[in-house]
C-alpha positions as CSV (number, residue, x, y, z in Angstrom):
1,M,17.8,-7.2,3.4
2,S,20.1,-5.4,1.0
3,L,20.6,-6.2,-2.7
4,E,23.5,-5.4,-5.0
5,P,22.8,-2.6,-7.4
6,L,20.8,-3.6,-10.5
7,P,22.6,-2.7,-13.7
8,R,20.9,0.0,-15.8
9,G,20.4,-1.1,-19.3
10,A,20.7,-4.8,-18.4
11,T,17.7,-5.3,-16.1
12,A,14.1,-6.1,-16.9
13,M,11.0,-6.5,-14.7
14,L,8.5,-9.4,-15.2
15,V,5.0,-9.6,-13.7
16,V,3.6,-13.1,-13.8
17,E,-0.2,-13.9,-14.3
18,L,-1.8,-11.2,-12.2
19,Q,-4.9,-11.4,-14.3
20,N,-8.6,-10.6,-13.6
21,D,-9.8,-14.2,-13.7
22,L,-7.1,-15.2,-11.1
23,V,-6.7,-12.4,-8.7
24,H,-9.3,-9.6,-9.2
25,P,-10.5,-8.4,-5.8
26,S,-14.1,-9.3,-6.7
27,L,-13.1,-12.9,-6.5
28,V,-12.3,-12.9,-2.8
29,G,-14.6,-15.2,-0.9
30,T,-15.7,-17.1,-4.1
31,K,-15.1,-20.8,-4.6
32,G,-12.2,-22.1,-6.6
33,L,-8.6,-21.3,-7.2
34,G,-9.3,-17.7,-8.2
35,G,-11.0,-16.9,-4.9
36,K,-8.1,-18.4,-2.9
37,L,-5.4,-16.6,-5.0
38,A,-7.3,-13.3,-4.9
39,E,-7.5,-13.6,-1.1
40,A,-3.7,-14.4,-0.9
41,V,-2.8,-11.4,-3.1
42,R,-5.1,-9.1,-1.1
43,D,-3.8,-10.3,2.3
44,R,-0.2,-9.9,1.3
45,G,-0.8,-6.4,-0.1
46,V,0.8,-7.5,-3.4
47,L,-1.0,-5.1,-5.8
48,P,-0.3,-1.7,-4.2
49,R,3.3,-2.7,-3.4
50,L,3.9,-3.9,-6.9
51,A,2.3,-0.9,-8.4
52,A,4.8,1.3,-6.6
53,L,7.7,-0.9,-7.7
54,L,6.6,-0.8,-11.4
55,G,6.3,2.9,-11.2
56,R,9.9,3.1,-10.0
57,C,11.1,0.7,-12.7
58,R,9.5,2.8,-15.4
59,A,11.0,6.0,-13.9
60,V,14.5,4.7,-14.1
61,G,14.1,3.1,-17.5
62,V,13.8,-0.6,-16.6
63,P,11.6,-2.4,-19.1
64,V,8.4,-3.8,-17.7
65,L,7.1,-7.1,-19.1
66,Y,3.9,-9.0,-18.3
67,A,3.5,-12.7,-18.7
68,T,-0.1,-13.9,-19.2
69,K,-1.6,-17.3,-19.4
70,E,-4.5,-17.3,-21.9
71,R,-6.8,-19.8,-23.5
72,H,-7.7,-19.7,-27.2
73,P,-11.0,-21.3,-28.2
74,S,-9.2,-23.0,-31.1
75,I,-6.5,-24.6,-29.0
76,P,-7.6,-27.6,-27.0
77,V,-6.5,-27.8,-23.4
78,P,-3.9,-30.6,-23.1
79,E,-4.8,-33.8,-21.1
80,R,-1.4,-33.9,-19.3
81,P,-0.2,-33.0,-16.8
82,A,-3.0,-33.5,-14.2
83,L,-3.2,-29.7,-13.8
84,Y,-4.6,-29.4,-17.3
85,R,-7.1,-32.2,-16.7
86,A,-8.6,-30.2,-13.8
87,A,-8.8,-27.1,-16.0
88,R,-10.7,-29.0,-18.6
89,R,-13.5,-29.7,-16.1
90,M,-13.8,-26.0,-15.2
91,E,-15.6,-23.1,-16.8
92,A,-13.4,-21.5,-19.4
93,K,-11.2,-18.9,-17.8
94,L,-8.5,-16.5,-19.1
95,V,-10.0,-16.6,-22.6
96,T,-7.9,-14.4,-24.9
97,G,-9.5,-11.1,-25.7
98,T,-11.8,-11.1,-22.6
99,W,-11.7,-9.1,-19.4
100,G,-10.7,-12.1,-17.5
101,A,-7.4,-12.5,-19.4
102,Q,-6.4,-8.9,-18.8
103,I,-4.0,-7.7,-16.2
104,V,-5.8,-6.3,-13.1
105,D,-6.2,-2.5,-13.3
106,D,-4.1,-1.8,-10.2
107,I,-1.0,-2.7,-12.2
108,A,-2.3,-2.3,-15.7
109,P,0.4,-2.2,-18.5
110,Q,1.4,1.2,-19.7
111,E,2.0,2.1,-23.3
112,S,5.8,1.3,-23.1
113,D,5.3,-2.1,-21.4
114,I,5.4,-5.4,-23.1
115,V,2.7,-8.1,-22.7
116,L,3.8,-11.7,-23.5
117,A,0.8,-14.0,-23.8
118,R,1.1,-17.8,-24.0
119,F,-1.5,-20.4,-24.8
120,T,0.3,-23.6,-23.7
121,S,2.7,-24.6,-20.9
122,I,2.6,-24.2,-17.1
123,D,4.9,-21.1,-16.9
124,P,6.2,-18.3,-19.1
125,S,9.6,-20.0,-19.6
126,H,8.0,-22.0,-22.4
127,G,5.5,-21.0,-25.1
128,S,6.1,-17.2,-24.9
129,A,8.8,-15.0,-26.4
130,L,10.3,-14.2,-23.0
131,W,13.9,-15.2,-23.7
132,E,13.9,-13.6,-27.2
133,V,12.6,-10.4,-25.8
134,L,15.1,-10.4,-22.9
135,R,17.9,-11.0,-25.4
136,N,16.8,-8.1,-27.6
137,L,16.6,-5.9,-24.5
138,N,20.2,-7.0,-23.5
139,A,18.7,-7.9,-20.1
140,S,20.9,-10.2,-18.1
141,T,19.1,-9.5,-14.8
142,L,15.4,-10.3,-14.4
143,I,13.2,-9.1,-11.5
144,V,10.2,-11.4,-11.0
145,A,6.9,-10.9,-9.2
146,G,3.4,-12.5,-9.4
147,I,1.6,-15.8,-9.0
148,S,1.8,-18.6,-8.1
149,T,5.0,-18.6,-6.3
150,T,5.3,-22.4,-6.4
151,M,4.2,-22.8,-10.1
152,A,4.6,-20.1,-12.7
153,V,7.0,-17.9,-10.7
154,E,9.3,-20.8,-9.6
155,G,9.2,-22.4,-13.0
156,T,10.3,-19.1,-14.6
157,V,13.1,-18.7,-12.1
158,R,14.4,-22.2,-12.7
159,A,14.4,-21.7,-16.4
160,A,16.2,-18.3,-16.1
161,A,18.8,-19.9,-13.8
162,N,19.4,-22.6,-16.4
163,R,20.1,-19.9,-18.9
164,G,22.6,-18.0,-16.7
165,V,20.2,-15.1,-16.1
166,R,20.5,-13.4,-12.7
167,V,17.1,-13.4,-11.1
168,V,15.7,-11.3,-8.3
169,V,12.4,-12.5,-6.8
170,V,10.3,-9.8,-5.1
171,E,9.0,-12.0,-2.2
172,D,6.4,-9.6,-0.9
173,C,5.0,-9.2,-4.5
174,C,4.4,-12.9,-4.9
175,A,1.7,-15.1,-3.5
176,S,0.4,-18.7,-3.6
177,F,-2.3,-20.9,-2.1
178,P,-2.0,-22.1,0.5
179,H,0.4,-19.5,2.0
180,E,2.5,-22.3,3.5
181,W,3.5,-23.3,0.0
182,H,4.6,-19.7,-0.8
183,R,6.6,-19.6,2.4
184,F,8.3,-22.9,1.8
185,S,9.3,-21.9,-1.7
186,A,10.5,-18.5,-0.7
187,E,12.6,-19.8,2.2
188,N,13.9,-23.1,0.8
189,I,13.8,-23.3,-3.0
190,L,14.0,-19.9,-4.5
191,P,17.1,-18.7,-2.5
192,L,19.1,-21.5,-4.2
193,L,18.3,-20.0,-7.6
194,A,17.8,-16.2,-7.1
195,D,18.0,-13.3,-4.8
196,V,14.8,-13.3,-2.7
197,V,14.1,-9.8,-1.3
198,P,11.3,-7.4,-0.5
199,A,10.2,-4.7,-2.9
200,S,11.9,-2.0,-0.8
201,A,15.3,-3.7,-1.4
202,V,14.6,-3.7,-5.2
203,E,13.7,-0.1,-5.2
204,A,16.9,0.8,-3.3
205,A,19.0,-1.3,-5.7
206,L,17.4,0.5,-8.7
207,G,18.9,3.7,-7.4
């Protein structure tokens, strides 16, 4: 699948929630969401493929941003929606300043990269400085990869589309659990809002 050239100086790359407490390889085979997401990311080969793409972005001057979901001990977890109620019953994960909240080493941020943490909301479209940063970067095209396809990724894509931002979703650098949810979103929802292409097409479009 081909992709129109991505404009230099107007394109940014966003990596969503690929953090240790969610996808670190050591979680594979463990109980809970982290174990399932880590397995999905491993089985799809997301990390090595994404590492290569990030390297290409940096090489051609495309800014690399990371969106992280973190918990601050002083900020209570909301009771709504239901997703948060489930989180309240679980052991604290993604605590800011801990190893679990950090990006996995395979795609660790470099000195020039930007990490956008948020402590509230379901996806990076709210509660982070994403839109302000993109505006300051003069970025009108956003490449998106990460987890979960049906939650944080899809939510970010919808919000970007609402703002008139061109979005490119790197399908083989995203994952969700169960995989059927990822496939449904990638085949039926995301194409209505964005270009949905493999990493190879993005690399080719970067020139």
